[in-house]
C-alpha positions as CSV (number, residue, x, y, z in Angstrom):
1,M,108.9,120.1,122.5
2,F,110.1,123.4,123.8
3,T,111.4,124.8,127.1
4,G,109.4,128.1,127.2
5,T,112.7,130.0,127.3
6,T,112.4,132.7,124.6
7,R,115.7,132.9,122.7
8,A,114.5,135.3,120.0
9,R,111.8,137.7,119.0
10,G,110.4,138.1,115.6
11,M,108.3,140.8,113.9
12,I,105.2,140.0,111.8
13,V,105.9,141.4,108.4
14,D,102.9,139.8,106.7
15,A,99.6,138.3,107.9
16,L,97.8,136.9,104.8
17,P,94.3,135.5,105.4
18,L,93.7,132.0,104.1
19,S,90.5,130.0,103.9
20,G,90.4,128.8,107.5
21,G,93.8,130.2,108.5
22,I,96.4,132.9,108.3
23,R,99.9,132.8,106.8
24,F,102.4,134.8,108.8
25,G,105.7,136.2,107.5
26,I,108.0,136.7,110.4
27,M,111.3,138.5,110.3
28,S,114.0,137.2,112.7
29,N,117.6,136.4,113.0
30,L,117.0,132.6,113.4
31,K,118.5,130.3,110.8
32,L,115.6,128.1,109.9
33,K,114.8,125.8,107.0
34,I,111.6,124.5,105.5
35,G,110.0,121.8,107.7
36,D,111.5,123.1,111.0
37,S,109.2,123.4,114.0
38,I,109.1,126.8,115.6
39,S,107.2,128.1,118.7
40,C,105.6,131.4,117.8
41,S,104.5,132.9,121.0
42,G,103.9,129.4,122.4
43,V,102.1,127.9,119.4
44,C,104.0,125.1,117.6
45,M,104.1,125.7,113.8
46,T,106.0,124.4,110.8
47,V,108.2,126.6,108.7
48,I,106.8,126.5,105.1
49,F,109.0,129.1,103.5
50,V,112.4,130.7,104.2
51,N,114.5,133.5,102.6
52,L,117.3,135.7,103.8
53,F,114.9,138.1,105.5
54,Y,112.0,136.2,107.0
55,F,110.2,132.9,107.3
56,E,106.6,131.9,106.9
57,V,104.3,129.7,108.9
58,E,100.5,129.0,108.7
59,A,98.1,128.9,111.6
60,W,94.7,127.2,111.1
61,S,91.3,127.6,112.8
62,E,91.9,125.5,116.0
63,S,95.2,127.3,116.8
64,L,93.7,130.6,116.0
65,C,90.6,130.0,118.2
66,L,92.7,128.8,121.2
67,S,95.4,131.5,121.0
68,G,95.7,135.2,120.3
69,L,97.4,134.6,116.9
70,V,94.3,135.8,115.1
71,E,94.8,139.3,116.5
72,L,98.4,139.6,115.3
73,Q,99.1,142.3,112.7
74,R,102.0,143.7,110.7
75,F,104.8,145.0,113.0
76,D,103.6,143.0,116.1
77,M,106.3,141.1,117.9
78,V,106.2,137.4,118.7
79,N,108.3,135.3,121.0
80,L,110.3,132.6,119.1
81,E,111.8,129.4,120.3
82,E,113.4,126.5,118.4
83,P,112.5,123.0,119.5
84,I,114.7,121.2,122.0
85,T,117.0,118.4,121.0
86,L,118.6,115.7,123.1
87,N,121.6,118.1,123.4
88,T,119.5,121.1,124.6
89,P,120.1,122.3,128.1
90,L,116.6,122.4,129.8
91,H,116.6,125.9,131.2
92,G,112.8,126.3,131.4
93,N,110.0,123.7,131.6
94,I,109.0,121.3,129.0
95,T,106.2,122.8,126.9
96,N,104.4,121.2,124.0
97,G,103.3,124.3,122.0
98,H,99.6,123.4,122.0
99,S,97.6,126.4,123.3
100,K,94.7,125.6,125.5
101,S,92.8,128.9,125.8
102,V,93.0,132.7,125.8
103,V,93.0,134.3,129.3
104,V,92.7,137.9,130.4
105,V,95.2,140.0,132.3
106,K,92.8,141.5,134.9
107,D,95.3,143.6,136.9
108,T,99.0,144.4,137.2
109,H,101.1,145.5,140.2
110,V,104.7,146.7,140.3
111,Y,106.8,144.7,142.7
112,G,110.3,146.1,142.9
113,D,111.9,145.7,139.4
114,S,109.2,143.1,138.6
115,V,105.6,143.1,137.6
116,V,102.8,140.8,138.9
117,L,100.1,139.9,136.5
118,V,96.7,138.8,137.8
119,I,95.2,136.6,135.2
120,E,91.5,136.0,135.1
121,C,90.5,132.6,133.9
122,P,87.6,130.1,133.7
123,K,87.1,127.8,136.7
124,W,88.2,124.7,134.6
125,I,91.6,126.4,134.3
126,S,91.9,127.5,137.9
127,D,90.8,124.1,139.1
128,G,93.7,122.5,137.2
129,I,96.5,124.7,138.6
130,S,98.1,125.4,142.0
131,S,100.9,127.5,143.2
132,P,103.7,127.0,142.8
133,S,103.5,125.3,139.4
134,T,104.3,126.4,135.9
135,I,102.4,127.7,133.0
136,S,103.4,129.0,129.5
137,L,102.0,132.4,128.6
138,D,102.6,133.5,125.0
139,G,105.3,130.9,124.8
140,V,107.1,132.0,128.0
141,S,107.4,129.4,130.8
142,L,106.5,131.1,134.1
143,T,105.9,130.2,137.7
144,I,102.4,130.6,139.1
145,T,103.0,132.5,142.4
146,R,99.4,132.5,143.7
147,S,96.1,130.9,142.5
148,G,92.5,131.0,143.5
149,E,89.1,130.5,142.1
150,R,89.0,131.9,138.6
151,F,92.5,133.6,138.8
152,F,96.2,133.0,139.1
153,E,99.2,135.3,139.5
154,I,102.6,135.3,137.9
155,L,105.6,137.5,138.5
156,L,107.5,138.8,135.5
157,I,111.1,139.5,136.4
158,R,113.0,142.3,134.8
159,Y,114.9,139.9,132.4
160,T,111.6,138.4,131.2
161,L,110.1,141.9,130.7
162,L,113.1,143.0,128.6
163,N,113.6,139.9,126.5
164,T,110.0,138.8,125.6
165,T,106.9,140.3,124.2
166,L,105.1,140.1,127.5
167,R,105.9,143.8,128.0
168,Y,103.7,144.6,125.0
169,F,100.6,142.6,126.2
170,N,97.3,144.4,125.8
171,N,95.1,142.4,128.2
172,K,95.0,139.0,126.6
173,C,97.5,136.1,126.7
174,W,97.2,132.6,125.6
175,F,98.6,129.7,127.6
176,C,99.7,126.2,127.6
177,L,99.1,124.5,130.9
178,E,102.0,122.1,131.5
């Protein structure tokens, strides 16, 4: 389980295709060990290799289809979060690291020092959300500020923009509805 509060970012240093999956090498300053769970842009994965410079995880077909991980390339950045423990302060919202779908950023608006993202989504998603509620996009727990048929809006505050990969989004995000 995770909180959706990004504590680190990592850089993809390798993306090796596997039969039915991809092995990612991710450079970060986290101190991980083999077998640890790690949220990589919201998708829960298991660390399978560690050295002084990077760690490796593997993503398989279901995770690749329900997230944007398949589009990650060398030098792309990912949001990283270690799992919570019984001693972890819960600063975000409990997330499970199981991506549900890819959604599209339809529009953006500047709002003071913040940015509003208008997210287009299928009706089965918009039917299941309301405002205010929370959603995890690319592993970042966010508040839904407005919702309607086939869309919802979130507001990215300056801190989130500066400390997550959401400032690099192209027009797709993947989400975990919590």
